[in-house]
C-alpha positions as CSV (number, residue, x, y, z in Angstrom):
1,X,-14.7,21.7,21.8
2,X,-12.3,19.3,21.8
3,X,-11.7,17.1,18.6
4,X,-10.0,13.9,19.0
5,X,-10.3,13.0,15.2
6,X,-7.0,13.7,13.4
7,X,-6.3,13.9,9.5
8,X,-4.5,10.8,8.4
9,X,-3.0,11.1,5.2
10,X,-4.6,8.1,2.1
11,X,-1.2,7.9,1.0
12,X,0.7,7.9,4.1
13,X,-1.7,4.6,5.2
14,X,-1.3,2.7,2.5
15,X,2.4,3.2,2.6
16,X,2.5,2.2,6.4
17,X,-0.3,-0.4,5.9
18,X,2.3,-1.8,2.9
19,X,4.9,-2.8,5.8
20,X,2.8,-5.6,6.6
21,X,3.9,-8.2,4.9
22,X,0.7,-10.6,3.4
23,X,0.6,-13.8,1.3
24,X,-1.5,-13.5,-1.9
25,X,-4.5,-15.6,-2.5
26,X,-7.2,-15.4,-5.4
27,X,-11.0,-15.4,-4.3
28,X,-12.8,-17.5,-6.8
29,X,-17.1,-18.0,-7.2
30,X,-19.3,-19.1,-10.0
31,X,-22.6,-16.8,-10.2
32,X,-24.5,-18.2,-13.1
33,X,-22.2,-20.6,-15.4
34,X,-19.5,-17.2,-15.4
35,X,-16.6,-18.2,-13.1
36,X,-15.3,-14.4,-10.8
37,X,-11.8,-14.4,-9.5
38,X,-10.1,-11.9,-7.8
39,X,-6.6,-11.2,-6.4
40,X,-6.7,-10.5,-2.9
41,X,-4.4,-10.0,0.0
42,X,-6.9,-8.8,2.9
43,X,-7.3,-12.8,4.1
44,X,-7.6,-14.1,7.1
45,X,-8.9,-17.1,9.1
46,X,-11.3,-15.8,12.4
47,X,-12.2,-19.3,14.3
48,X,-11.7,-22.5,14.9
49,X,-14.8,-22.8,16.2
50,X,-16.3,-22.6,13.7
51,X,-14.2,-23.1,11.4
52,X,-14.6,-19.4,10.0
53,X,-12.2,-17.4,7.4
54,X,-12.8,-14.3,6.2
55,X,-11.6,-11.4,2.8
56,X,-12.5,-7.8,1.5
57,X,-14.0,-7.1,-1.2
58,X,-14.0,-3.5,-2.8
59,X,-17.6,-3.1,-3.7
60,X,-17.2,-1.4,-6.8
61,X,-15.7,-4.7,-8.1
62,X,-17.7,-6.9,-10.1
63,X,-16.6,-9.6,-7.7
64,X,-18.6,-8.0,-5.0
65,X,-21.6,-8.3,-6.5
66,X,-21.3,-11.6,-7.9
67,X,-19.8,-13.5,-4.3
68,X,-22.5,-12.3,-2.3
69,X,-25.2,-13.3,-4.6
70,X,-23.7,-17.3,-4.5
71,X,-22.5,-17.4,-1.2
72,X,-19.9,-19.9,-2.2
73,X,-16.4,-18.7,-2.5
74,X,-13.0,-20.2,-2.8
75,X,-9.8,-19.5,-1.8
76,X,-6.1,-20.3,-3.4
77,X,-3.1,-19.4,-1.6
78,X,-0.7,-19.2,-4.4
79,X,2.7,-19.7,-4.6
80,X,5.4,-17.2,-5.6
81,X,5.7,-19.0,-9.5
82,X,2.1,-17.5,-9.5
83,X,3.0,-14.1,-10.0
84,X,1.8,-13.7,-13.1
85,X,-2.0,-14.8,-12.0
86,X,-1.7,-12.3,-9.1
87,X,-1.5,-9.3,-11.7
88,X,-3.9,-10.6,-13.8
89,X,-7.1,-10.8,-11.7
90,X,-6.0,-8.4,-9.7
91,X,-7.2,-5.9,-13.3
92,X,-10.2,-4.6,-13.5
93,X,-12.2,-5.3,-16.2
94,X,-11.2,-8.2,-17.5
95,X,-13.5,-10.3,-19.9
96,X,-15.2,-13.5,-18.0
97,X,-15.3,-15.8,-20.8
98,X,-12.5,-18.3,-21.3
99,X,-10.3,-15.9,-17.9
100,X,-8.7,-19.4,-16.0
101,X,-7.7,-20.8,-18.9
102,X,-4.1,-20.0,-18.8
103,X,-3.7,-21.2,-15.0
104,X,-4.7,-25.1,-14.6
105,X,-7.9,-25.7,-12.3
106,X,-10.6,-28.3,-10.7
107,X,-13.6,-27.7,-9.5
108,X,-14.0,-28.1,-5.9
109,X,-16.9,-29.5,-4.2
110,X,-19.4,-26.4,-4.0
111,X,-18.2,-26.1,-7.7
112,X,-16.1,-23.0,-7.7
113,X,-12.6,-23.1,-9.3
114,X,-9.5,-24.0,-7.2
115,X,-6.3,-23.7,-8.8
116,X,-4.0,-27.0,-8.9
117,X,-0.5,-25.1,-8.1
118,X,-2.1,-23.6,-4.9
119,X,-0.4,-23.7,-1.9
120,X,-3.9,-24.2,-0.2
121,X,-6.9,-24.1,-0.8
122,X,-10.3,-23.5,0.9
123,X,-14.2,-23.6,0.4
124,X,-16.6,-21.3,1.8
125,X,-20.2,-21.0,2.4
126,X,-20.9,-17.3,3.5
127,X,-22.2,-16.5,7.1
128,X,-22.0,-12.7,6.8
129,X,-20.9,-10.0,5.2
130,X,-20.5,-6.6,7.5
131,X,-20.0,-3.2,6.2
132,X,-16.3,-2.3,5.9
133,X,-16.0,1.6,4.2
134,X,-15.6,0.6,0.5
135,X,-14.8,-2.7,1.0
136,X,-17.4,-5.6,2.2
137,X,-15.9,-7.8,5.0
138,X,-17.4,-11.3,3.7
139,X,-17.0,-13.9,6.4
140,X,-17.5,-17.9,5.4
141,X,-17.8,-20.9,7.3
142,X,-14.5,-23.7,5.7
143,X,-16.1,-26.2,3.9
144,X,-13.5,-28.0,2.3
145,X,-9.3,-28.0,2.5
146,X,-6.5,-28.2,0.6
147,X,-2.5,-28.6,0.7
148,X,-2.3,-29.3,-3.1
149,X,1.7,-27.8,-2.9
150,X,4.6,-27.3,-0.5
151,X,6.4,-24.3,-2.4
152,X,6.9,-21.2,-1.4
153,X,4.5,-18.7,-1.1
154,X,4.0,-15.6,-2.9
155,X,4.3,-11.9,-0.8
156,X,3.6,-8.7,-0.8
157,X,5.4,-5.9,1.3
158,X,5.5,-2.1,0.2
159,X,3.6,-2.9,-2.8
160,X,6.3,-5.3,-4.7
161,X,5.5,-9.2,-5.1
162,X,8.3,-11.1,-3.1
163,X,8.9,-14.6,-1.8
164,X,10.9,-16.5,1.0
């Protein structure tokens, strides 16, 4: 029997896909009276008609269940000056209360938090959720857009933050 399946080392895989430079964003949602936020670099546009975007959420993350339950979410694309926020929202287990207090933000039309210094913002309503192994692929219809800042973007490449 001939198998086409090959063993791919996860550490090598991570190194290889890390060579794809990405932007960095924080996705937010609100469940009950609690804000939830998470740093992402797995964000992309999907469709122009209808307007769709997606991000990937790790299934064991607290944010995962919150965003699926809420059904609405915001994306704040980060400028190079917000590396500290990216690092903060990438860490698990931080307290929910007051986690947004350090960074200026406002509520979008859907009630989700959007960062004032973001270079772009989107508000979305979940239209589909697909299994993606240890992540869920969350697809959303875009309901609002903004370009609050024209600053240089924060980038992530080979495990390091960079900017243009």
